[in-house]
N, C-alpha and C positions, 0 to 999 in steps of 0.2 A: 482537770488534768487528763482524765481518761478520754475526753472528747478531743483534746489537743493531740494526743498520741494517735488516736484514730484518724484524725485529719492528716497528720504527717504521713502515716502509713498509706492512706488513700492517695495522697499526693505523690509519694514515691512509686506506688503501683501504677498510677496514671502515666507518670513520666517514663517508667521502665517498660511498660507493656503497650500502651496506647500510642504514644508519640512515635515509636519506630514504625508502627503500622501505617500511620499517616504519612510518614516520610517515604515508606516503601511505595505507597500508592502514588504519591507525587513523582517519585523517581520512575515508576512504571509508565506514567503518562508521558514523561519526558523521553523515555526510551522508545515508546510507541511512535511519538512524533518524529524522532530521529530515524527510526526504522522506515517510516513512510517516506521521508526525504531520501534515504539511502536507496530504497526500492525504486523511486522515481528516477534518481540519477542513473542507476543500473539499467533501468528500462530505456532511458534515452541513449545511453552508450551502446547497448545492444541493438537498439533500433537503428542508430546511425550506421553501425558496422554491417548489419544485415542488409539494409536498404542500399548501401554502397555497392553491394555485390549483385543487386537485382537489376534487370534491364529497366531502362527509362520507361516511364508510363505503364509499368506492370500493375500498378494499383490505380484505382479511380480517384478522381478529385473528391468525391463524397467520402470514400474510405480515408483518404489522407486528412481531410478536414475534421472528420470525427476523431481520428487519432491525435491530431494536433490539439483539439479542444481538451482531450483527456490529459495530455502532457502539460498544456497551459494551465490547467487547474492544479498542477502539482501532483497529478495522478491521484486525485481524491474524488473527482466528480464521477458519478455513475454514468458512464459513457456506454454507448452502443456502437462499437466499431464493427460493422457487419460485413464479413467477407462475401463478395458477390461473384467472384470468379476464382479460377484455380490458383492463380498467383497470390491473391489475397488470402485464400484459405491456407495455402502452404506457408505463407508468411506468418499468419496468425498461429498456426500450429507450431512453427519453429520458435516464435517469440514465447509461446506458452511453455514449451519445454525448457527453453533457456532461462526464463524467469523462475520457473519452479525449481530448477537446479540452483538458482541463486537463493532460494528459500522463500520466495513469494508464493502465496497461495493462489489458487484459481480465482478466488473472489477479487483479487487485486486487479486482474487483467480486464481490459476493456472489451474483449471480443465477445460480442453477443448481437443478436438481431432482434430488436424490439418488436418489429411488426410480425415476425413469424415465431418468436420464442426459441429460435435456434441458439 
């Protein structure tokens, strides 16, 4: 009888304390995936708005291709979108500020230069 009561108490404790932790972890992963998708959608919206105000050909094909690859990955690939001229640097700086204002961290952004570490 004592063993039965102990097993019941243990079962109640597991259900009461451990199960909610597992559910919270699962919910956290879902929220993280949702936040990644939200950040990417925000990135694309701001990108379109800012680029619409820029002169044509202000950014190079390489820069555009690198950024396109980042967006095509759902903004999850480690991309190196490297500004090489003043317009690209200004764009990267503006996008960085805009996205950080949206709550994205700097590690989300693709702006970096692989070959020089900038």
